[in-house]
N, C-alpha and C positions, 0 to 999 in steps of 0.2 A: 220825508222832507229831505235828509242829507242824500239820500238814494237817490232821487229824481236830481240835484244838482249835480251830485258825482255821474250821473248819466248823461245829463247835459254837457258838461265839461269834456266827458268822453267822445260823445258824439262830434262836438265842436272841432276837437282837437283834431279827430279822424278826418272830417271834411278838410280842414287845413292841411292836413298831410296828403290827402287824394289832389287838392288844387297845388299844392306845391311840387307835386311829383309831376302833375300835367304840364305846369308850367316849367320846370326842368326839362321834360322831354320835348316842347315847345321850343326853348332855348338851345338846345342840342340841335334840333331841327334847322333851327334860323340860323345858326353856326354853321352847318354843313352847306347851306344855300350860298352865304357868303363866300365861303371857300370854293365853291362852283363856279362863283359870278367870277371870282379874282382868279382863278384857273382859267377860265374863258377867254379874259382878259390878255393873259400872259400866253396863251396858244394863238391868241389872235394876232398878237404884236410878235409873236414869233413865226407868222406865217405856217402854224401847223395844222392842217386841218384834220389829220391823225389823231390828234391830241384831243380836238372839239367834237370829233364824230360819235364819240360814247354820250356826250353831255347832252345831246340831243333825241328826242324821240324822231322815227322816221316821219311823221306828218307834221313835222315842225311848220309853222306859219310863221316866217321872219320879215316884219317892215322894217326896213333902215328910215336912216334919217330924212333921207329924200324922197320917201315915200315908195321906193321901190319894195317888191314884194317877190319873197325868194321861199322854195321848198330848202329842206335840208340838203340835198345835193346841191343846188345852185349855190347857198351861203357857203358850202366847203368848198367849190369850185371859185368864189371869189376872195376866200381866204387863200388860196392855192395860188391865184393870179390876180391881185389885186389891182384894181386900179389906181387905188391910195394906198401907200405902205407906212401904215403907222409904226413910229418908233417908240411911243409910250402912250399907253393907256391907262388912268388912273382913275377912281372913283373918288366922286366928293363927298362920299355917304350914302347909305345904302338903309333901307327898312325892310324888313321882312316879315309876313303875315303868313302862320302856318294855318290851315283849316281841313284837319285829318289831313288826308293824302296828296293833299293842294298847298302849293307854296307861292306866294306873288312877293316879288323881290323888284320895290322901285327905289330909285335914286337918280344921281346925274355922276356923269362921265366927262373927263376931259381927255381929247386926243390930239396927240401932235404926231405928225409925219410929211410925207413927202406924197404930192400928187402932180405927175408932167413935171418931173424934176422941179418944181415949187414948195416951199414948205406950207404946211396949212395947222392950225389949231381949230378943233371944234370941240362945244362943251352942248352937252346932250341930255336930255332927261329920258330914263328907259323903264318899262315896264317889262318884267320878264315872268311868264307862267310857268311852273314847275309841278310835276304829278310824282308820287312816288307809287313803284310798281316793284314788288318781290326788295322792299328794302332799297330800291336806287332810285335818287333823284333825276328825272329826264326833262329839258327843257320841252315845252307845244310851241309856246309863241313867245315872240320878243316884240318888243316894238319901242324907236325912239323918236324923239323929237329935237330938231335943235333949238338951243337957248343961246341968249346972248348975255 
């Protein structure tokens, strides 16, 4: 009976160890995705499409807050020559979900800047879909919706 109890404890300990390791890996990936999202905000604020390009898959589907649809090249051009020039983009919280080689990041951001010489403030909810290929995360889809 003692052997069965010891075996049960060993199996339970192993199971919790594996679950803990999986959670640890997920936490690392979630942190990576948050860092990529923040790098994205910084590069967009700086108007730097060359810093943004490596973050996106060539098949990017980008739906902006106004409903406009852009591919990767169109989005990068919009950052290089913006109609609205963001001065600051700040996230108000993000949640990440990792499913194998797919990551979903959702949250809210606040953007301030100028458009046609006038200041603006936007607050939007977003969802970004990332895939991991060869150890690198790339965004494949992004969508945002204005909120008040």
